[in-house]
TIRO-2110 file (N, C-alpha, C; in Angstrom, 1 decimal):
// TIRO-2110
-2.4, 22.8, 6.3, N, 1, A
-2.6, 21.0, 6.6, CA, 1, A
-1.2, 20.6, 7.2, C, 1, A
-1.2, 19.3, 8.0, N, 2, A
-0.2, 18.5, 8.3, CA, 2, A
0.1, 16.9, 7.6, C, 2, A
1.2, 17.3, 7.6, N, 3, A
1.5, 15.5, 6.4, CA, 3, A
1.4, 14.3, 7.6, C, 3, A
0.8, 13.4, 7.0, N, 4, A
0.4, 12.0, 7.7, CA, 4, A
0.7, 10.9, 6.8, C, 4, A
0.8, 9.4, 7.6, N, 5, A
1.1, 8.4, 6.9, CA, 5, A
0.2, 7.4, 7.5, C, 5, A
-0.3, 6.6, 6.3, N, 6, A
-1.1, 5.6, 6.5, CA, 6, A
-0.7, 4.4, 6.4, C, 6, A
-0.3, 3.2, 7.2, N, 7, A
0.4, 2.0, 6.8, CA, 7, A
-0.7, 0.9, 6.4, C, 7, A
-0.2, 0.0, 5.5, N, 8, A
-1.5, -0.9, 5.5, CA, 8, A
-1.3, -2.0, 6.7, C, 8, A
-2.2, -2.6, 7.2, N, 9, A
-2.3, -3.0, 8.4, CA, 9, A
-1.6, -4.8, 7.8, C, 9, A
-1.0, -4.9, 6.7, N, 10, A
-0.8, -6.4, 6.8, CA, 10, A
0.4, -6.0, 6.0, C, 10, A
1.0, -4.8, 6.1, N, 11, A
3.0, -4.8, 6.0, CA, 11, A
3.7, -5.3, 6.5, C, 11, A
3.1, -5.9, 7.8, N, 12, A
4.5, -6.9, 8.7, CA, 12, A
4.2, -8.2, 8.2, C, 12, A
3.4, -8.6, 7.7, N, 13, A
3.2, -10.3, 7.5, CA, 13, A
3.5, -10.6, 5.7, C, 13, A
3.6, -9.3, 5.1, N, 14, A
4.4, -9.5, 3.6, CA, 14, A
5.9, -9.4, 3.9, C, 14, A
6.4, -8.5, 4.9, N, 15, A
7.6, -8.8, 5.1, CA, 15, A
8.0, -9.7, 5.7, C, 15, A
7.5, -10.4, 6.6, N, 16, A
7.9, -11.5, 7.1, CA, 16, A
7.7, -12.8, 6.5, C, 16, A
6.9, -12.9, 5.3, N, 17, A
6.8, -13.8, 4.2, CA, 17, A
8.2, -14.2, 3.5, C, 17, A
8.8, -12.9, 3.6, N, 18, A
10.0, -13.1, 2.7, CA, 18, A
11.2, -13.8, 3.5, C, 18, A
11.0, -14.0, 4.3, N, 19, A
11.8, -15.0, 5.2, CA, 19, A
12.0, -16.4, 4.6, C, 19, A
10.9, -16.9, 4.5, N, 20, A
10.5, -18.4, 4.6, CA, 20, A
11.4, -18.7, 2.8, C, 20, A
11.0, -17.7, 1.8, N, 21, A
12.0, -17.9, 1.1, CA, 21, A
13.6, -17.8, 0.8, C, 21, A
13.5, -16.8, 1.5, N, 22, A
15.1, -16.5, 1.8, CA, 22, A
16.1, -17.8, 2.4, C, 22, A
14.9, -18.4, 3.3, N, 23, A
16.1, -18.9, 4.1, CA, 23, A
16.2, -20.8, 3.1, C, 23, A
15.0, -21.2, 2.3, N, 24, A
14.9, -22.3, 1.4, CA, 24, A
15.8, -22.0, 0.3, C, 24, A
15.9, -20.9, -0.5, N, 25, A
16.9, -20.4, -1.7, CA, 25, A
18.2, -20.1, -0.8, C, 25, A
18.6, -19.7, 0.0, N, 26, A
19.8, -19.5, 0.7, CA, 26, A
20.4, -20.8, 0.8, C, 26, A
19.4, -21.6, 1.5, N, 27, A
20.3, -23.3, 1.3, CA, 27, A
20.1, -23.7, 0.8, C, 27, A
19.7, -23.9, -0.5, N, 28, A
20.4, -24.6, -1.5, CA, 28, A
21.2, -24.0, -2.5, C, 28, A
20.9, -22.9, -2.5, N, 29, A
22.3, -22.4, -2.6, CA, 29, A
23.8, -22.8, -2.3, C, 29, A
23.6, -22.8, -0.8, N, 30, A
24.6, -23.2, 0.2, CA, 30, A
25.1, -24.6, -0.1, C, 30, A
23.9, -25.4, -0.2, N, 31, A
24.6, -26.6, -0.5, CA, 31, A
24.9, -27.0, -2.4, C, 31, A
24.6, -26.2, -3.2, N, 32, A
24.9, -26.5, -4.4, CA, 32, A
26.0, -25.9, -5.1, C, 32, A
25.8, -24.3, -4.2, N, 33, A
27.6, -23.6, -5.3, CA, 33, A
28.1, -23.5, -4.1, C, 33, A
28.0, -22.8, -2.8, N, 34, A
29.0, -22.9, -1.8, CA, 34, A
28.4, -22.1, -0.9, C, 34, A
29.0, -21.8, 0.6, N, 35, A
28.8, -21.0, 1.6, CA, 35, A
28.3, -19.6, 1.0, C, 35, A
28.9, -19.1, 0.4, N, 36, A
28.5, -17.4, -0.1, CA, 36, A
28.2, -17.0, -0.9, C, 36, A
27.9, -18.4, -2.1, N, 37, A
26.2, -17.8, -3.1, CA, 37, A
25.3, -18.1, -1.9, C, 37, A
25.4, -18.8, -1.2, N, 38, A
24.3, -18.9, 0.1, CA, 38, A
23.9, -17.6, 0.9, C, 38, A
25.1, -17.0, 1.4, N, 39, A
24.7, -16.1, 2.2, CA, 39, A
24.0, -14.8, 1.3, C, 39, A
24.8, -14.6, -0.3, N, 40, A
24.4, -13.6, -0.8, CA, 40, A
22.8, -13.8, -1.4, C, 40, A
22.8, -14.6, -1.7, N, 41, A
21.3, -15.4, -1.9, CA, 41, A
20.3, -15.0, -0.5, C, 41, A
20.4, -15.6, 0.4, N, 42, A
19.2, -15.1, 1.6, CA, 42, A
19.7, -13.4, 1.8, C, 42, A
20.6, -13.1, 1.9, N, 43, A
21.0, -11.4, 2.0, CA, 43, A
20.3, -10.6, 1.2, C, 43, A
20.0, -11.0, 0.0, N, 44, A
19.7, -10.4, -1.1, CA, 44, A
18.2, -10.6, -1.1, C, 44, A
17.6, -11.8, -0.9, N, 45, A
16.0, -12.2, -0.5, CA, 45, A
15.3, -11.1, 1.2, C, 45, A
16.3, -11.1, 1.8, N, 46, A
16.0, -10.6, 3.2, CA, 46, A
16.4, -9.0, 2.4, C, 46, A
16.9, -8.5, 2.0, N, 47, A
16.9, -6.7, 1.7, CA, 47, A
15.5, -6.4, 1.0, C, 47, A
14.7, -7.5, 0.7, N, 48, A
13.3, -7.0, -0.2, CA, 48, A
12.2, -6.3, 1.0, C, 48, A
13.0, -6.9, 2.5, N, 49, A
12.2, -6.4, 3.4, CA, 49, A
12.1, -4.9, 3.4, C, 49, A
12.7, -4.6, 3.3, N, 50, A
13.2, -3.1, 3.0, CA, 50, A
12.5, -2.3, 2.8, C, 50, A
12.4, -2.7, 1.5, N, 51, A
11.0, -1.5, 0.8, CA, 51, A
9.7, -2.2, 1.2, C, 51, A
9.7, -3.2, 1.2, N, 52, A
8.0, -3.7, 1.7, CA, 52, A
7.8, -2.8, 3.0, C, 52, A
8.7, -2.7, 3.7, N, 53, A
8.5, -2.2, 5.0, CA, 53, A
8.1, -0.7, 5.2, C, 53, A
8.9, -0.2, 4.2, N, 54, A
8.7, 0.9, 3.9, CA, 54, A
7.6, 1.8, 2.7, C, 54, A
6.7, 0.9, 2.6, N, 55, A
5.7, 1.3, 2.0, CA, 55, A
4.6, 2.2, 2.6, C, 55, A
4.1, 3.3, 2.5, N, 56, A
3.2, 4.2, 3.0, CA, 56, A
2.2, 4.8, 1.8, C, 56, A
1.3, 5.5, 2.4, N, 57, A
0.2, 6.6, 1.7, CA, 57, A
0.8, 7.7, 2.8, C, 57, A
1.4, 8.4, 1.9, N, 58, A
1.9, 9.7, 2.7, CA, 58, A
0.8, 11.2, 1.9, C, 58, A
0.2, 12.1, 3.1, N, 59, A
-0.9, 12.4, 2.6, CA, 59, A
-0.2, 14.0, 2.9, C, 59, A
-0.1, 14.9, 1.5, N, 60, A
0.5, 16.3, 1.6, CA, 60, A
-0.1, 17.2, 1.5, C, 60, A
0.1, 18.1, 2.2, N, 61, A
-0.4, 19.6, 1.5, CA, 61, A
-0.4, 19.6, -0.3, C, 61, A
0.9, 19.2, -1.0, N, 62, A
0.5, 18.9, -2.1, CA, 62, A
-0.4, 17.8, -2.9, C, 62, A
-0.6, 16.8, -1.9, N, 63, A
-1.1, 15.7, -2.6, CA, 63, A
-0.9, 14.5, -1.9, C, 63, A
-1.5, 13.2, -2.6, N, 64, A
-0.8, 11.7, -2.0, CA, 64, A
0.1, 11.3, -2.6, C, 64, A
1.2, 10.8, -2.3, N, 65, A
2.0, 10.1, -2.5, CA, 65, A
2.0, 8.7, -2.1, C, 65, A
1.5, 8.2, -2.9, N, 66, A
1.6, 6.5, -2.6, CA, 66, A
2.8, 5.3, -2.8, C, 66, A
4.0, 5.4, -1.8, N, 67, A
5.2, 4.9, -2.1, CA, 67, A
4.8, 3.2, -1.5, C, 67, A
4.9, 2.5, -2.9, N, 68, A
5.2, 1.4, -2.9, CA, 68, A
6.1, 0.6, -3.0, C, 68, A
6.6, -0.6, -3.1, N, 69, A
7.4, -1.1, -2.7, CA, 69, A
8.6, -1.4, -3.8, C, 69, A
8.1, -1.0, -4.9, N, 70, A
9.0, -0.6, -6.6, CA, 70, A
8.9, 0.5, -6.7, C, 70, A
8.1, 1.2, -6.5, N, 71, A
7.8, 2.7, -7.1, CA, 71, A
7.1, 3.9, -6.4, C, 71, A
7.2, 4.8, -6.6, N, 72, A
6.0, 5.6, -5.9, CA, 72, A
5.1, 6.8, -6.9, C, 72, A
3.9, 6.4, -6.6, N, 73, A
3.0, 7.7, -7.6, CA, 73, A
2.3, 8.9, -6.7, C, 73, A
2.5, 9.5, -7.3, N, 74, A
2.2, 10.9, -6.6, CA, 74, A
0.7, 11.1, -7.7, C, 74, A
-0.3, 11.8, -6.9, N, 75, A
-2.1, 12.0, -7.4, CA, 75, A
-1.8, 13.6, -6.4, C, 75, A
-1.8, 15.0, -7.4, N, 76, A
-2.0, 15.8, -6.7, CA, 76, A
-3.6, 16.4, -6.4, C, 76, A
-4.0, 17.1, -5.5, N, 77, A
-5.0, 17.2, -4.6, CA, 77, A
-5.9, 17.9, -6.2, C, 77, A
-5.9, 18.5, -6.6, N, 78, A
-6.5, 19.3, -7.9, CA, 78, A
-6.9, 18.3, -8.6, C, 78, A
-6.4, 17.0, -8.9, N, 79, A
-7.5, 16.0, -9.9, CA, 79, A
-7.5, 14.7, -9.4, C, 79, A
-8.1, 15.2, -8.0, N, 80, A
-8.8, 13.8, -7.7, CA, 80, A
-10.3, 14.6, -7.3, C, 80, A
-11.4, 13.6, -7.9, N, 81, A
-12.7, 13.8, -7.4, CA, 81, A
-13.5, 12.9, -6.2, C, 81, A
-12.5, 12.0, -6.2, N, 82, A
-13.2, 11.2, -4.9, CA, 82, A
-12.5, 10.0, -4.5, C, 82, A
-13.1, 9.6, -3.5, N, 83, A
-12.1, 8.1, -2.8, CA, 83, A
-13.0, 6.8, -2.9, C, 83, A
-12.6, 5.8, -2.9, N, 84, A
-13.5, 4.4, -2.5, CA, 84, A
-12.7, 3.6, -2.3, C, 84, A
-13.5, 2.2, -1.7, N, 85, A
-12.9, 1.1, -1.1, CA, 85, A
-13.3, -0.2, -2.5, C, 85, A
-11.9, -0.5, -3.4, N, 86, A
-12.2, -1.2, -4.1, CA, 86, A
-11.1, -2.2, -4.4, C, 86, A
-11.5, -3.5, -5.2, N, 87, A
-10.7, -4.7, -5.5, CA, 87, A
-9.7, -3.3, -6.8, C, 87, A
-8.5, -3.6, -6.7, N, 88, A
-7.0, -3.2, -7.1, CA, 88, A
-7.4, -4.1, -8.9, C, 88, A
-7.2, -2.7, -9.9, N, 89, A
-7.0, -3.9, -11.0, CA, 89, A
-5.6, -4.9, -11.1, C, 89, A
-5.7, -5.0, -12.5, N, 90, A
-4.4, -6.0, -12.3, CA, 90, A
-4.3, -7.6, -11.9, C, 90, A
-3.4, -7.7, -11.5, N, 91, A
-2.7, -8.7, -11.2, CA, 91, A
-3.1, -8.8, -9.3, C, 91, A
-3.6, -7.5, -8.9, N, 92, A
-3.2, -7.3, -7.1, CA, 92, A
-4.6, -7.7, -6.5, C, 92, A
-4.5, -8.9, -5.7, N, 93, A
-5.9, -9.6, -5.1, CA, 93, A
-6.3, -8.1, -3.6, C, 93, A
-7.3, -8.7, -3.1, N, 94, A
-8.1, -7.7, -2.0, CA, 94, A
-8.7, -6.3, -2.0, C, 94, A
-8.3, -5.5, -1.3, N, 95, A
-9.0, -4.4, -1.2, CA, 95, A
-8.2, -3.4, -1.0, C, 95, A
-8.3, -1.8, -1.9, N, 96, A
-7.7, -1.0, -1.5, CA, 96, A
-8.3, 0.2, -1.4, C, 96, A
-7.8, 1.5, -1.1, N, 97, A
-8.3, 2.7, -1.3, CA, 97, A
-7.9, 3.1, -3.1, C, 97, A
-8.9, 3.8, -3.6, N, 98, A
-8.9, 4.0, -5.2, CA, 98, A
-9.1, 5.6, -4.8, C, 98, A
-8.5, 6.0, -5.8, N, 99, A
-8.7, 7.7, -6.3, CA, 99, A
-9.4, 7.5, -7.3, C, 99, A
-10.3, 8.4, -7.4, N, 100, A
-11.1, 9.0, -8.7, CA, 100, A
-10.8, 10.1, -9.2, C, 100, A
-10.0, 10.5, -10.4, N, 101, A
-9.6, 11.7, -10.7, CA, 101, A
-10.9, 12.4, -11.3, C, 101, A
-10.4, 13.2, -11.7, N, 102, A
-11.1, 14.6, -12.4, CA, 102, A
-11.8, 13.9, -13.9, C, 102, A
-10.4, 13.5, -14.2, N, 103, A
-10.5, 13.2, -15.5, CA, 103, A
-11.0, 11.8, -16.1, C, 103, A
-12.0, 11.3, -14.9, N, 104, A
-12.5, 9.9, -15.3, CA, 104, A
-11.6, 8.7, -15.0, C, 104, A
-10.5, 8.4, -15.1, N, 105, A
-9.5, 7.5, -14.5, CA, 105, A
-9.6, 7.1, -12.8, C, 105, A
-9.0, 6.0, -12.9, N, 106, A
-8.8, 5.7, -11.2, CA, 106, A
-7.4, 5.0, -11.1, C, 106, A
-6.8, 5.1, -10.1, N, 107, A
-5.8, 5.6, -9.3, CA, 107, A
-5.8, 4.1, -8.0, C, 107, A
-5.2, 3.3, -8.0, N, 108, A
-5.4, 2.0, -7.0, CA, 108, A
-4.0, 2.4, -6.2, C, 108, A
-4.4, 3.1, -5.2, N, 109, A
-3.3, 3.6, -4.1, CA, 109, A
-2.8, 2.1, -3.2, C, 109, A
-1.9, 1.0, -4.1, N, 110, A
-1.7, 0.1, -3.4, CA, 110, A
-1.0, -0.5, -2.3, C, 110, A
0.1, 0.6, -1.9, N, 111, A
0.5, 0.4, 0.0, CA, 111, A
-0.7, 0.2, 0.6, C, 111, A
-2.2, 1.0, 0.5, N, 112, A
-3.4, 0.8, 1.2, CA, 112, A
-3.5, -0.7, 1.2, C, 112, A
-3.1, -1.5, 0.5, N, 113, A
-3.9, -2.9, 0.1, CA, 113, A
-4.4, -3.8, 1.4, C, 113, A
-5.1, -4.4, 1.6, N, 114, A
-5.4, -5.0, 2.8, CA, 114, A
-5.9, -6.4, 1.7, C, 114, A
-5.1, -7.4, 1.7, N, 115, A
-5.4, -8.6, 1.0, CA, 115, A
-5.2, -9.9, 1.1, C, 115, A
-5.8, -10.2, 2.3, N, 116, A
-6.6, -11.2, 2.8, CA, 116, A
-7.5, -12.3, 1.9, C, 116, A
-7.1, -13.5, 2.4, N, 117, A
-8.0, -14.2, 1.3, CA, 117, A
-9.7, -13.6, 1.4, C, 117, A
-10.2, -13.9, 3.0, N, 118, A
-11.3, -13.6, 3.4, CA, 118, A
-11.0, -12.4, 4.1, C, 118, A
-11.0, -10.7, 3.6, N, 119, A
-10.6, -9.4, 4.5, CA, 119, A
-11.6, -9.9, 5.5, C, 119, A
-10.7, -8.8, 6.9, N, 120, A
-11.4, -9.0, 7.8, CA, 120, A
-12.5, -7.7, 7.8, C, 120, A
-13.1, -7.3, 8.6, N, 121, A
-14.1, -6.4, 8.9, CA, 121, A
-13.3, -5.4, 8.9, C, 121, A
-12.4, -5.4, 10.4, N, 122, A
-11.7, -4.9, 10.8, CA, 122, A
-10.5, -4.0, 9.9, C, 122, A
-10.6, -4.5, 8.9, N, 123, A
-9.2, -4.0, 7.8, CA, 123, A
-9.8, -3.5, 6.7, C, 123, A
-11.1, -3.6, 6.4, N, 124, A
-12.1, -3.0, 5.4, CA, 124, A
-12.6, -1.8, 6.1, C, 124, A
-13.0, -2.2, 7.7, N, 125, A
-13.3, -0.6, 8.2, CA, 125, A
-12.0, 0.0, 8.3, C, 125, A
-10.9, -0.1, 8.2, N, 126, A
-9.8, 0.7, 8.6, CA, 126, A
-9.5, 1.8, 6.9, C, 126, A
-9.7, 0.6, 5.9, N, 127, A
-9.5, 1.6, 4.6, CA, 127, A
-10.9, 2.2, 4.7, C, 127, A
-12.1, 1.8, 5.0, N, 128, A
-13.3, 2.6, 4.6, CA, 128, A
-13.2, 4.3, 5.5, C, 128, A
-12.5, 4.1, 6.5, N, 129, A
-12.0, 5.0, 7.9, CA, 129, A
-11.2, 6.3, 6.8, C, 129, A
-9.8, 5.4, 6.2, N, 130, A
-9.1, 6.2, 5.8, CA, 130, A
-9.7, 7.1, 4.3, C, 130, A
-10.5, 6.5, 3.9, N, 131, A
-11.1, 7.4, 2.6, CA, 131, A
-12.1, 8.3, 3.0, C, 131, A
-12.5, 8.3, 3.8, N, 132, A
-13.8, 9.5, 5.0, CA, 132, A
-12.4, 10.4, 5.4, C, 132, A
-11.4, 10.3, 5.9, N, 133, A
-10.5, 11.1, 6.0, CA, 133, A
-9.7, 11.7, 5.0, C, 133, A
-9.6, 11.2, 4.1, N, 134, A
-8.7, 11.9, 2.7, CA, 134, A
-10.3, 12.7, 2.1, C, 134, A
-11.5, 12.3, 2.1, N, 135, A
-12.3, 13.2, 1.6, CA, 135, A
-12.5, 14.1, 2.4, C, 135, A
-12.5, 14.5, 3.5, N, 136, A
-12.1, 15.5, 4.5, CA, 136, A
-11.1, 16.4, 4.4, C, 136, A
-10.2, 15.7, 3.8, N, 137, A
-9.0, 16.7, 3.4, CA, 137, A
-9.1, 17.2, 2.2, C, 137, A
-9.9, 16.7, 1.0, N, 138, A
-9.9, 17.2, 0.0, CA, 138, A
-11.1, 17.9, 0.1, C, 138, A
-12.1, 18.3, 0.7, N, 139, A
-13.3, 19.1, 0.8, CA, 139, A
-12.6, 20.6, 1.1, C, 139, A
-13.3, 21.5, 0.0, N, 140, A
-12.6, 22.9, 1.1, CA, 140, A
-13.6, 23.2, 2.4, C, 140, A
-12.6, 23.9, 3.2, N, 141, A
-12.8, 23.9, 4.5, CA, 141, A
-14.5, 24.7, 4.3, C, 141, A
-15.0, 24.1, 5.4, N, 142, A
-16.5, 24.7, 5.8, CA, 142, A
-17.6, 23.8, 4.9, C, 142, A
-17.5, 23.0, 3.8, N, 143, A
-17.9, 21.9, 2.7, CA, 143, A
-17.4, 20.3, 3.3, C, 143, A
-18.5, 19.4, 2.8, N, 144, A
-18.4, 18.2, 3.0, CA, 144, A
-18.5, 17.3, 1.7, C, 144, A
-17.6, 16.6, 1.6, N, 145, A
-18.0, 15.9, 0.5, CA, 145, A
-19.0, 14.9, 0.7, C, 145, A
-19.4, 14.3, -0.4, N, 146, A
-20.5, 13.4, -0.6, CA, 146, A
-20.3, 12.1, -0.8, C, 146, A
-20.2, 11.4, 0.7, N, 147, A
-20.1, 9.9, 0.4, CA, 147, A
-20.9, 8.6, 1.2, C, 147, A
-20.2, 7.9, 1.2, N, 148, A
-21.0, 6.6, 1.7, CA, 148, A
-21.3, 6.5, 3.5, C, 148, A
-20.6, 7.7, 3.9, N, 149, A
-20.7, 7.9, 5.1, CA, 149, A
-21.8, 9.0, 6.1, C, 149, A
-23.2, 8.9, 5.2, N, 150, A
-24.1, 9.9, 5.6, CA, 150, A
-24.5, 9.7, 6.8, C, 150, A
END
């Protein structure tokens, strides 16, 4: 098997969103504390765009690596029962690919998240196609996984 990466279609928007807070907080720090503090505040907030741009889902021979902005989650192939597109748990909005594990638990692959308020059909289709691709990688050679794309 080869290794491939999937990147959320909204990753660039999440990174671009950091420019406005960096400019605002940097300007406020510049006004009240000084130019050095303003520059440090702006630079530190802009540095948050690097992990956002690095976020992706890596599919390898060993399993899935969900590289998020803050942490990395690994899911080995032998523990995966199936895939689906669902709303992530917790405070996260939107839709993402969810892994159903053989022990009954669920892992949300947050690096695949499409979180627009009114999700576009195109982004949801991308997530569904990713599910089908992952199911094909999960199935033993010559077999197909049961899925919704029959």
